[in-house]
C-alpha positions as CSV (number, residue, x, y, z in Angstrom):
1,M,-15.9,0.5,-9.3
2,H,-13.4,0.1,-12.2
3,E,-10.6,1.3,-10.0
4,H,-11.6,-1.2,-7.3
5,V,-11.8,-4.2,-9.6
6,N,-8.4,-3.4,-11.1
7,D,-6.7,-2.6,-7.8
8,P,-3.8,-5.1,-7.4
9,Y,-4.3,-5.1,-3.6
10,V,-8.0,-6.1,-4.1
11,K,-6.8,-9.0,-6.3
12,A,-4.1,-10.0,-4.0
13,A,-6.5,-10.0,-1.0
14,Q,-8.9,-12.3,-2.9
15,E,-6.0,-14.7,-3.9
16,R,-4.7,-14.9,-0.3
17,G,-8.1,-15.2,1.3
18,Y,-8.0,-11.8,3.2
19,R,-11.4,-10.1,3.8
20,S,-10.2,-6.8,2.5
21,R,-7.3,-5.0,0.9
22,A,-6.6,-3.4,4.2
23,A,-4.7,-6.5,5.2
24,F,-1.7,-5.2,3.1
25,K,-1.6,-2.0,5.1
26,L,-0.8,-3.9,8.2
27,I,1.6,-6.2,6.4
28,E,3.5,-3.2,5.1
29,L,3.5,-1.5,8.5
30,D,4.9,-4.6,10.0
31,A,7.6,-4.9,7.3
32,R,8.7,-1.4,8.0
33,D,8.5,-1.3,11.8
34,R,8.7,-5.0,12.8
35,L,5.6,-4.7,15.0
36,L,4.6,-8.4,15.1
37,R,6.4,-11.5,16.4
38,P,5.2,-14.9,17.4
39,G,3.7,-15.2,20.9
40,M,2.5,-11.6,21.2
41,T,-0.8,-10.5,22.7
42,V,-2.6,-8.0,20.4
43,V,-5.8,-6.1,20.5
44,D,-7.5,-5.1,17.2
45,L,-9.9,-2.2,17.8
46,G,-12.6,-1.7,15.2
47,S,-11.7,-5.1,13.7
48,A,-14.6,-5.8,11.2
49,P,-14.5,-7.2,8.6
50,G,-11.4,-8.9,10.1
51,S,-8.5,-8.6,7.6
52,W,-6.2,-7.1,10.2
53,S,-7.2,-9.9,12.6
54,Q,-6.3,-12.5,10.0
55,V,-2.9,-11.0,9.5
56,L,-2.4,-10.8,13.3
57,H,-3.3,-14.4,13.9
58,E,-0.9,-15.5,11.1
59,R,2.0,-13.6,12.6
60,V,1.6,-14.1,16.4
61,G,0.8,-17.8,15.8
62,A,-0.8,-20.4,18.1
63,A,1.3,-19.2,21.1
64,G,0.0,-15.7,20.6
65,H,-3.4,-14.1,21.5
66,V,-5.5,-11.9,19.3
67,V,-8.5,-10.1,20.9
68,A,-10.7,-8.2,18.4
69,I,-13.6,-5.8,19.2
70,D,-16.1,-3.9,17.0
71,L,-19.5,-2.4,17.1
72,L,-20.3,-4.4,14.0
73,P,-20.6,-8.1,13.8
74,M,-17.6,-10.0,12.4
75,A,-17.5,-13.5,11.1
76,G,-15.4,-15.8,13.2
77,I,-11.6,-16.3,12.6
78,A,-10.0,-19.4,14.1
79,G,-7.7,-18.3,17.0
80,V,-9.2,-14.8,17.3
81,R,-11.4,-13.9,20.3
82,F,-14.0,-11.5,19.0
83,I,-16.1,-9.2,21.1
84,E,-19.1,-7.3,19.6
85,G,-19.2,-4.0,21.5
86,D,-17.8,-0.5,22.0
87,F,-14.2,-0.5,23.2
88,A,-14.6,3.0,24.5
89,S,-17.3,2.0,27.0
90,D,-16.6,0.6,30.5
91,E,-18.4,-2.6,29.4
92,G,-16.2,-2.9,26.3
93,L,-12.9,-2.3,28.2
94,A,-14.0,-4.9,30.9
95,A,-14.8,-7.5,28.1
96,V,-11.4,-7.0,26.5
97,E,-9.6,-7.3,29.8
98,Q,-11.6,-10.5,30.6
99,A,-10.6,-11.8,27.2
100,L,-6.9,-11.0,27.8
101,D,-7.2,-13.2,31.0
102,G,-4.7,-11.4,33.1
103,R,-2.3,-10.6,30.3
104,K,-1.2,-7.2,29.2
105,A,-1.2,-6.4,25.5
106,D,2.0,-6.1,23.6
107,L,0.3,-4.1,20.8
108,V,-2.9,-2.2,20.3
109,L,-4.0,-1.5,16.7
110,S,-6.8,0.8,15.4
111,D,-7.6,1.0,11.7
112,M,-11.0,2.7,12.5
113,A,-12.3,5.6,10.4
114,P,-15.6,7.5,10.9
115,N,-18.2,7.7,8.2
116,T,-16.9,10.7,6.3
117,T,-19.0,13.9,5.7
118,G,-16.9,15.3,2.8
119,H,-16.1,18.3,5.1
120,A,-12.4,17.9,5.7
121,A,-12.2,19.7,9.0
122,T,-15.1,17.8,10.5
123,D,-13.8,14.5,9.2
124,H,-10.4,15.2,10.7
125,L,-11.9,16.0,14.1
126,R,-13.9,12.8,14.0
127,I,-11.0,10.5,13.2
128,M,-8.8,12.2,15.7
129,A,-11.5,11.6,18.4
130,L,-11.5,7.9,17.4
131,A,-7.7,7.8,17.6
132,E,-7.7,9.6,21.0
133,A,-10.2,7.0,22.3
134,A,-8.0,4.2,21.1
135,L,-5.0,5.7,22.8
136,E,-7.0,6.1,26.1
137,F,-7.8,2.4,25.8
138,A,-4.3,1.4,24.9
139,V,-2.9,3.2,28.0
140,E,-5.1,0.9,30.1
141,V,-4.1,-2.4,28.6
142,L,-0.5,-2.1,27.3
143,A,2.4,-3.9,28.8
144,E,5.7,-2.0,29.5
145,G,7.5,-1.6,26.1
146,G,4.2,-2.2,24.1
147,G,3.2,-0.6,20.9
148,F,0.3,1.4,19.5
149,V,-0.8,2.0,15.9
150,A,-3.8,4.2,14.9
151,K,-5.1,5.7,11.7
152,V,-5.3,9.5,11.5
153,F,-5.8,12.0,8.7
154,Q,-3.4,14.6,7.6
155,G,-4.3,17.8,9.4
156,G,-3.5,20.1,12.3
157,A,-5.4,18.6,15.2
158,E,-3.1,15.7,16.0
159,K,-0.5,17.9,17.6
160,T,-2.0,17.4,21.0
161,M,-2.2,13.6,20.5
162,L,1.5,13.5,19.3
163,E,2.6,15.3,22.4
164,R,0.7,12.8,24.6
165,L,2.2,9.9,22.6
166,K,5.8,11.3,23.0
167,R,5.3,11.5,26.8
168,R,4.2,7.8,27.0
169,F,6.2,6.1,24.2
170,A,9.9,6.0,23.4
171,A,9.5,6.4,19.7
172,V,6.6,8.0,17.7
173,R,6.5,8.3,13.9
174,H,4.0,8.6,11.0
175,A,3.7,6.1,8.2
176,K,1.7,5.9,5.0
177,P,2.0,2.3,3.7
178,P,2.0,1.8,-0.1
179,A,-1.4,0.0,0.2
180,S,-3.0,3.3,1.4
181,R,-4.5,4.8,-1.6
182,K,-2.5,7.9,-2.9
183,E,-5.5,10.1,-3.0
184,S,-6.4,9.2,0.6
185,S,-5.3,11.6,3.4
186,E,-4.9,8.7,5.9
187,L,-1.7,8.2,7.8
188,Y,-0.9,5.9,10.6
189,V,0.8,6.9,13.8
190,V,3.1,4.2,15.0
191,A,4.3,4.4,18.7
192,T,6.7,1.9,20.4
193,G,8.3,1.5,23.8
194,F,5.3,2.2,26.0
195,R,6.1,3.6,29.5
196,V,3.8,2.4,32.2
197,T,3.5,5.1,34.8
198,R,3.2,3.8,38.3
199,G,1.6,6.3,40.6
């Protein structure tokens, strides 16, 4: 608790009106990789409590479109279309596609993490399953040249996912933004230049 109260990112989030310190992870990823620009269409997977959606709306602006989905409820954000549901279900995918209203997404983001068990191997497999599900979803909704960002944990099981990413995206890299706590094993995979396969 002491660490949380004295965390500069927590203080900055409160000052700037963000719902959590996680907002700064996206801000830092964007600063490094230039992911966001005005007018983009973006999907925020696992969006609650909404700090990434807040940043997204700020950066894509009134001409952009932000669609957010989470199993948990999320208080409304002006300019963000929120769906309470499971993005990995057929119903969730249909709801997002309806919200996109005929547009393809320029970027799909996932900051999702499972409830941790404390058992490293189990936790790693769980977060990779979430990241894989996010990638499956992204392949369905991304436009040619689009981008994908997902939280993963350091460990061995992401090799298969990285191979899939490299087949579908022009550039794939890992990032650990400064706002990610040093003791955390979380990383982000950042993939850009999506290739739509037409079969």
